[in-house]
Residue, then its C-alpha position, 0 to 999 in steps of 0.5 A: x540133818x546135815x550132821x546125820x548126812x555127813x556121818x552117813x557119808x563118812x560111814x559109807x566111805x569107811x565101809x567102801x575103804x574097808x572092802x579094799x583092805x586085806x581080807x581072808x578066807x579059809x578052806x579045810x583039807x576035808x570039807x566036813x571038818x569045817x566048823x562055825x568058827x571057820x570062815x570057809x569060802x573063796x575070795x570075791x571082789x566087787x565090780x572093776x576090782x580083782x584079787x591080789x594074793x598077799x599071803x597064803x599058808x597050808x598046814x595047822x597053827x591052831x586047834x580050833x580051825x577045821x577041827x570037825x568039832x574035835x579038840x586036838x590035845x596036841x598038834x605040831x605047829x606046821x605051815x608051808x608058804x603056798x602064796x605063789x600057788x594061790x597067786x597063780x590061781x587067783x591073782x587078777x580074777x574077780x572070784x577064786x576059791x583056792x585050796x592046797x592039797x598034799x597031792x599038790x605040795x609036800x605034806x607039812x605034817x603027816x597025819x594031821x588035818x590041815x587047812x589053807x588060809x589066804x590073805x588077799x586084797x581087791x585092787x584095780x584091775x590095771x594094777x594087777x595086770x602084767x603081773x608074772x605068776x608061777x605054776x607047776x605041774x608034775x610029770x606023774x599022777x603019783x607025784x602030785x598034781x600032774x595035769x595042772x591048768x593055768x587060767x585067766x579071768x574074762x577079758x584076759x589071755x595067757x602069755x608065757x614068759x618062761x618055762x622049763x621041764x626038769x627038777x631043781x629041788x627035792x620037795x616039789x612033786x616028790x610023791x612020798x609013796x613013789x619008791x621006784x623013782x628018784x626025786x633027788x636033785x642031780x648035781x647042778x639041777x636038770x632042766x630043759x627050756x620049754x618056753x617056745x613049746x608052751x607058748x605055742x600051746x597056750x599063748x592067747x588062750x584063757x585056759x591051758x594045761x601046762x603038763x609036759x612029759x619026756x615025749x614032749x620035751x625030751x628027758x633032761x635027766x634019766x631016772x629022775x621024776x620031773x615037773x613043769x615050771x611055768x612063768x606066765x602073765x594074764x594080759x589084756x585081751x584087747x591088746x592081742x585081738x586079731x582085729x586092731x584099730x586102723x587109723x589114718x596115715x600120719x595120725x598121732x595116737x594115744x592109747x590108755x587103759x582104765x582102772x577097770x582094764x577097758x582100753x581107749x585109743x584117741x587119734x588125730x584126723x589129718x584129713x578131716x575138715x575140722x582140725x579138732x576132729x578125733x578118731x576114737x576106738x574103745x575095747x571093753x574087756x568084758x566083751x573084747x572087741x575094738x569098736x570105732x566110737x567116733x570117726x574122722x568125718 
């Protein structure tokens, strides 16, 4: 009986460890192309764990995945790294379903049906918090995704780190059918800082559009199609709530963030009758608000 119990516990421990190893999901360019051998769907992590994207690609590197039951006699191996796109959408969230499209990035192989494959891990929320993510939104719909939103999971809010509007490379938001405008890169590139503008719009929100135009920022390079490039974090909402804990003057305060992202602050009570008395405040990230769990009395 003891041997059976030990084996069962070991199997459960291995299964639990396996859940937090690298996992994968695939999304077809067109949903009707999914076949029985395609692991279609998004990423989901268990309670107190969140997604961290390890790698993501868009293109085709085999003839079986997302082939709609057809066999490709020949296909060019083509693949683009879309890791930072997937990370911008998924990192720090408990669930996410990312799918790249030609309208969002340059088409790696025109005329070939493609698929998105994402490798990810489920990690402690505190380990993924404060990670800087990057996202891009095109100036015009004909260039690609022109109304992109950035978003954070429940209990987190946006904090813009850096933002600019312009063009620094020829591939981003290049709109292949766009013939009347230039997506060539001016010598030295062109960009206009928009950090303050976007911070005013997005900071403290859970979702926000990062679309910008010449009317918002001014035109840094006339006649060239542009895009918004944004670096942002999803920070713990407990840190930026208007109502923060209030401690007695002279208190020594220690705050800690648990693995699940919940916060707890413990302070000494200089005026308390008992020297060991502590003032304790907690903030549950699933319903962000500070609650005084123990008073100085």
